C-alpha positions as CSV (number, residue, x, y, z in Angstrom):
1,M,-114.5,-89.0,-60.1
2,K,-112.6,-91.7,-58.3
3,T,-114.0,-94.9,-56.8
4,Q,-110.8,-96.7,-56.3
5,M,-110.1,-97.8,-52.7
6,T,-107.4,-99.8,-51.1
7,T,-108.7,-103.4,-50.5
8,I,-107.3,-105.6,-47.8
9,A,-107.9,-109.3,-48.2
10,A,-109.2,-110.0,-44.8
11,A,-112.5,-110.9,-43.0
12,V,-114.8,-108.1,-42.2
13,A,-114.6,-107.4,-38.5
14,L,-116.7,-104.3,-38.4
15,T,-120.3,-104.1,-37.3
16,M,-121.8,-102.3,-40.2
17,S,-124.0,-104.5,-42.4
18,A,-124.6,-104.1,-46.1
19,A,-128.3,-103.5,-45.5
20,A,-127.6,-100.5,-43.2
21,M,-125.3,-99.1,-45.8
22,A,-127.9,-99.5,-48.6
23,Q,-130.4,-97.4,-46.6
24,T,-128.3,-94.3,-47.0
25,A,-128.9,-94.3,-50.8
26,P,-125.7,-92.5,-51.8
27,S,-125.0,-91.4,-55.3
28,W,-123.5,-93.9,-57.8
29,Q,-120.1,-92.2,-57.4
30,F,-119.8,-93.7,-53.9
31,N,-120.9,-97.2,-54.6
32,G,-117.5,-98.6,-55.4
33,S,-115.8,-96.8,-52.6
34,R,-118.3,-97.9,-49.9
35,A,-118.1,-101.5,-51.1
36,D,-114.3,-101.5,-50.9
37,I,-114.3,-99.9,-47.4
38,D,-116.7,-102.6,-46.2
39,S,-114.2,-105.2,-47.2
40,M,-111.4,-103.8,-45.2
41,G,-110.2,-106.0,-42.4
42,G,-110.8,-105.2,-38.7
43,S,-108.9,-106.0,-35.5
44,L,-108.6,-109.7,-36.5
45,Y,-106.5,-108.9,-39.6
46,N,-103.6,-111.3,-39.6
47,G,-101.1,-108.7,-41.0
48,S,-98.9,-108.7,-44.2
49,A,-96.1,-111.0,-45.2
50,V,-93.6,-108.2,-45.0
51,G,-92.6,-105.7,-42.2
52,S,-93.4,-106.0,-38.5
53,D,-96.7,-106.6,-36.7
54,S,-97.8,-105.1,-33.4
55,Q,-100.8,-106.5,-31.6
56,I,-102.1,-105.2,-28.2
57,E,-105.2,-106.4,-26.4
58,Q,-106.3,-104.7,-23.2
59,N,-109.2,-105.5,-20.9
60,G,-109.8,-103.1,-18.0
61,N,-109.7,-99.4,-17.1
62,F,-107.4,-96.5,-17.5
63,N,-105.2,-98.2,-20.1
64,S,-102.8,-96.3,-22.3
65,T,-101.1,-97.6,-25.5
66,S,-98.6,-96.0,-27.8
67,V,-97.2,-97.6,-31.0
68,T,-94.6,-96.2,-33.4
69,Q,-93.7,-98.0,-36.6
70,W,-91.5,-97.2,-39.6
71,G,-91.7,-98.7,-43.1
72,T,-94.4,-101.3,-43.9
73,Q,-96.1,-102.3,-40.7
74,D,-99.3,-103.5,-39.2
75,S,-100.8,-102.5,-35.8
76,R,-103.9,-103.8,-34.1
77,I,-105.2,-102.5,-30.8
78,K,-108.2,-103.7,-29.0
79,Q,-109.3,-102.0,-25.7
80,E,-112.2,-102.8,-23.5
81,G,-113.2,-100.6,-20.5
82,T,-113.2,-96.9,-19.8
83,S,-110.7,-94.0,-20.1
84,N,-108.5,-95.9,-22.6
85,K,-106.1,-94.0,-24.9
86,A,-104.5,-95.4,-28.0
87,N,-101.8,-93.6,-30.1
88,V,-100.5,-95.0,-33.4
89,T,-97.8,-93.4,-35.5
90,Q,-96.7,-95.0,-38.8
91,D,-94.3,-93.5,-41.2
92,D,-92.5,-94.4,-44.4
93,V,-88.8,-95.3,-44.4
94,V,-86.8,-92.8,-42.3
95,G,-85.2,-90.0,-44.4
96,Q,-86.9,-90.9,-47.7
97,A,-89.6,-89.2,-49.6
98,L,-93.3,-90.2,-49.6
99,T,-92.7,-92.3,-52.8
100,S,-90.9,-94.8,-50.6
101,P,-92.7,-97.8,-49.1
102,G,-95.2,-96.9,-46.4
103,N,-97.9,-99.4,-46.8
104,N,-99.1,-99.3,-43.1
105,Y,-102.2,-100.7,-41.6
106,S,-103.7,-99.5,-38.3
107,S,-106.8,-100.9,-36.5
108,I,-108.1,-99.5,-33.2
109,D,-111.2,-101.0,-31.5
110,Q,-112.3,-99.4,-28.3
111,D,-115.3,-100.4,-26.2
112,G,-116.6,-98.2,-23.4
113,F,-116.5,-94.4,-22.9
114,K,-114.0,-91.6,-22.4
115,N,-111.7,-93.3,-25.0
116,T,-109.3,-91.4,-27.2
117,A,-107.6,-92.6,-30.4
118,Y,-104.8,-90.8,-32.3
119,V,-103.6,-92.2,-35.7
120,T,-100.8,-90.6,-37.8
121,Q,-99.8,-92.2,-41.1
122,E,-97.3,-91.0,-43.7
123,G,-96.5,-92.7,-47.0
124,I,-98.6,-94.4,-49.6
125,T,-101.5,-97.0,-49.5
126,N,-102.0,-96.7,-45.8
127,D,-105.2,-97.8,-44.1
128,S,-106.7,-96.7,-40.7
129,I,-109.8,-98.1,-39.0
130,V,-111.1,-96.6,-35.7
131,V,-114.2,-98.2,-34.1
132,Q,-115.4,-96.6,-30.8
133,E,-118.5,-97.6,-28.8
134,G,-119.8,-95.7,-25.8
135,R,-119.7,-92.0,-24.8
136,F,-117.2,-89.2,-24.8
137,N,-115.0,-90.8,-27.5
138,M,-112.7,-88.8,-29.7
139,A,-110.8,-90.0,-32.9
140,N,-108.1,-87.9,-34.5
141,V,-106.7,-89.3,-37.8
142,M,-104.0,-87.6,-39.9
143,Q,-102.8,-89.1,-43.2
144,E,-100.2,-87.6,-45.5
145,G,-99.4,-89.2,-48.9
146,R,-101.6,-90.8,-51.4
147,L,-103.9,-93.8,-51.8
148,N,-104.7,-93.7,-48.1
149,D,-108.0,-94.8,-46.5
150,S,-109.5,-93.7,-43.2
151,W,-112.6,-95.2,-41.6
152,V,-114.0,-93.9,-38.3
153,Q,-117.1,-95.5,-36.7
154,Q,-118.4,-94.0,-33.5
155,E,-121.5,-95.2,-31.5
156,G,-122.8,-93.4,-28.4
157,W,-122.9,-89.8,-27.2
158,F,-120.6,-86.8,-27.4
159,N,-118.3,-88.4,-30.0
160,E,-115.9,-86.2,-32.0
161,S,-114.0,-87.1,-35.1
162,N,-111.2,-85.1,-36.9
163,V,-109.8,-86.5,-40.1
164,V,-107.1,-84.7,-42.0
165,Q,-105.7,-86.0,-45.3
166,D,-103.0,-84.4,-47.5
167,G,-102.2,-85.9,-50.8
168,E,-103.9,-87.6,-53.7
169,L,-106.5,-90.4,-54.2
170,N,-107.3,-90.5,-50.4
171,D,-110.7,-91.5,-48.9
172,S,-112.3,-90.7,-45.7
173,Y,-115.4,-92.4,-44.2
174,V,-117.1,-91.4,-40.9
175,K,-120.2,-93.0,-39.4
176,A,-121.6,-91.8,-36.1
177,D,-124.7,-93.3,-34.3
178,G,-126.1,-91.3,-31.4
179,S,-126.4,-87.7,-30.3
180,F,-124.2,-84.6,-30.1
181,N,-121.6,-86.0,-32.5
182,R,-119.3,-83.6,-34.3
183,T,-117.3,-84.5,-37.4
184,Y,-114.5,-82.5,-39.1
185,T,-112.9,-83.7,-42.4
186,T,-110.2,-81.7,-44.1
187,Q,-108.7,-83.0,-47.4
188,T,-106.1,-81.3,-49.5
189,G,-105.0,-82.7,-52.9
190,D,-106.6,-84.3,-55.9
191,E,-109.4,-86.7,-56.4
192,L,-110.4,-87.1,-52.7
193,D,-113.6,-88.7,-51.4
194,S,-115.4,-87.8,-48.1
195,D,-118.3,-90.0,-46.9
196,I,-120.1,-89.0,-43.7
197,I,-123.2,-90.7,-42.3
198,L,-124.8,-89.3,-39.1
199,D,-127.7,-91.0,-37.4
200,G,-129.1,-89.1,-34.4
201,D,-129.8,-85.6,-33.1
202,F,-127.7,-82.4,-32.9
203,N,-124.9,-83.8,-35.2
204,Y,-122.5,-81.4,-36.9
205,A,-120.5,-82.1,-40.0
206,A,-117.9,-79.9,-41.7
207,V,-116.0,-80.9,-44.9
208,T,-113.3,-78.8,-46.5
209,Q,-111.7,-80.1,-49.7
210,T,-109.0,-78.2,-51.6
211,G,-107.8,-79.3,-55.1
212,Y,-109.8,-80.8,-57.9
213,G,-111.9,-83.9,-58.6
214,H,-113.4,-84.2,-55.1
215,D,-116.5,-86.0,-53.9
216,S,-118.4,-85.2,-50.7
217,F,-121.4,-87.2,-49.5
218,I,-123.3,-86.4,-46.2
219,S,-126.3,-88.3,-45.0
220,T,-128.1,-87.5,-41.7
221,N,-131.2,-89.0,-40.1
222,G,-132.5,-87.0,-37.2
223,N,-133.2,-83.4,-36.0
224,G,-131.0,-80.4,-35.5
225,N,-128.2,-81.4,-37.8
226,T,-125.9,-78.9,-39.4
227,H,-123.7,-79.4,-42.5
228,F,-120.9,-77.3,-44.1
229,V,-119.2,-78.3,-47.3
230,N,-116.4,-76.1,-48.8
231,Q,-114.8,-77.3,-52.0
232,S,-112.3,-75.1,-53.9
233,G,-109.6,-75.5,-56.5
234,A,-106.0,-75.2,-55.7
235,F,-103.9,-72.4,-57.2
236,G,-106.8,-71.3,-59.4
237,G,-107.2,-74.7,-61.1
238,A,-110.5,-76.3,-62.1
239,G,-112.5,-77.6,-59.2
240,Q,-114.5,-80.5,-60.7
241,H,-116.2,-81.1,-57.4
242,F,-119.3,-83.0,-56.5
243,S,-121.4,-82.6,-53.3
244,Q,-124.5,-84.5,-52.2
245,I,-126.4,-84.0,-48.9
246,L,-129.3,-86.1,-47.8
247,T,-131.2,-85.0,-44.6
248,T,-134.2,-86.6,-43.0
249,G,-136.1,-84.9,-40.1
250,S,-136.5,-81.2,-39.1
251,G,-134.3,-78.4,-38.1
252,N,-131.5,-79.3,-40.6
253,Y,-129.7,-76.7,-42.7
254,N,-126.9,-77.1,-45.2
255,V,-124.3,-74.7,-46.6
256,V,-122.3,-75.7,-49.7
257,S,-119.6,-73.5,-51.3
258,Q,-117.9,-74.6,-54.5
259,G,-115.4,-72.7,-56.6
260,N,-112.4,-73.2,-58.9
């Protein structure tokens, strides 16, 4: 199983502490991945020495932001208020295959409620961080390529997260605090990791992994949570999948399906 994650040499700007992470008691397969994710830079990341940087900071209501970058780029967006929308699209070099440079970095930090974030990344070694606080937030992350990392952290009510990764050696991390959160993670490729931590009531998590050598970890703390994990091998190959689910409370039920 894979524990390698993309590490960005930057100060930690996210609110999750190491103590909070330790309380989830994940299996040893996730220890390296979670440590590396925690070291990823947040909205204060200074950018790389190559490519272009885009930095947008908004303070108010009803703001809308759209960023499109090609090649090796860095984008940082911070929004404060309500009804904000952020859209980031980062791709590798135009007209070239996914083996070309595409080391993009995207950070979206939203405070308030009714925020929407869309992130699309293609290439290799891309990183996406979405942090939302408040209610009625939605995050939609799509990554195509390999060695990509996605971190979605939501706090509040009625949050919804949708992460889609297609490629190899990709990692997805979702943490939701509050009630009525729904999480969807779909990964296609080889040696992919999905890490979901839900704290609250009436949370829903659905993980679909296709290929081989996948890890799925789900931890919930509350009542009325539902979990679905579907791991299958691609084209009849060996699955070599691992699934771990930890639940605390009452009314939880889990469905795990594994096959080659």
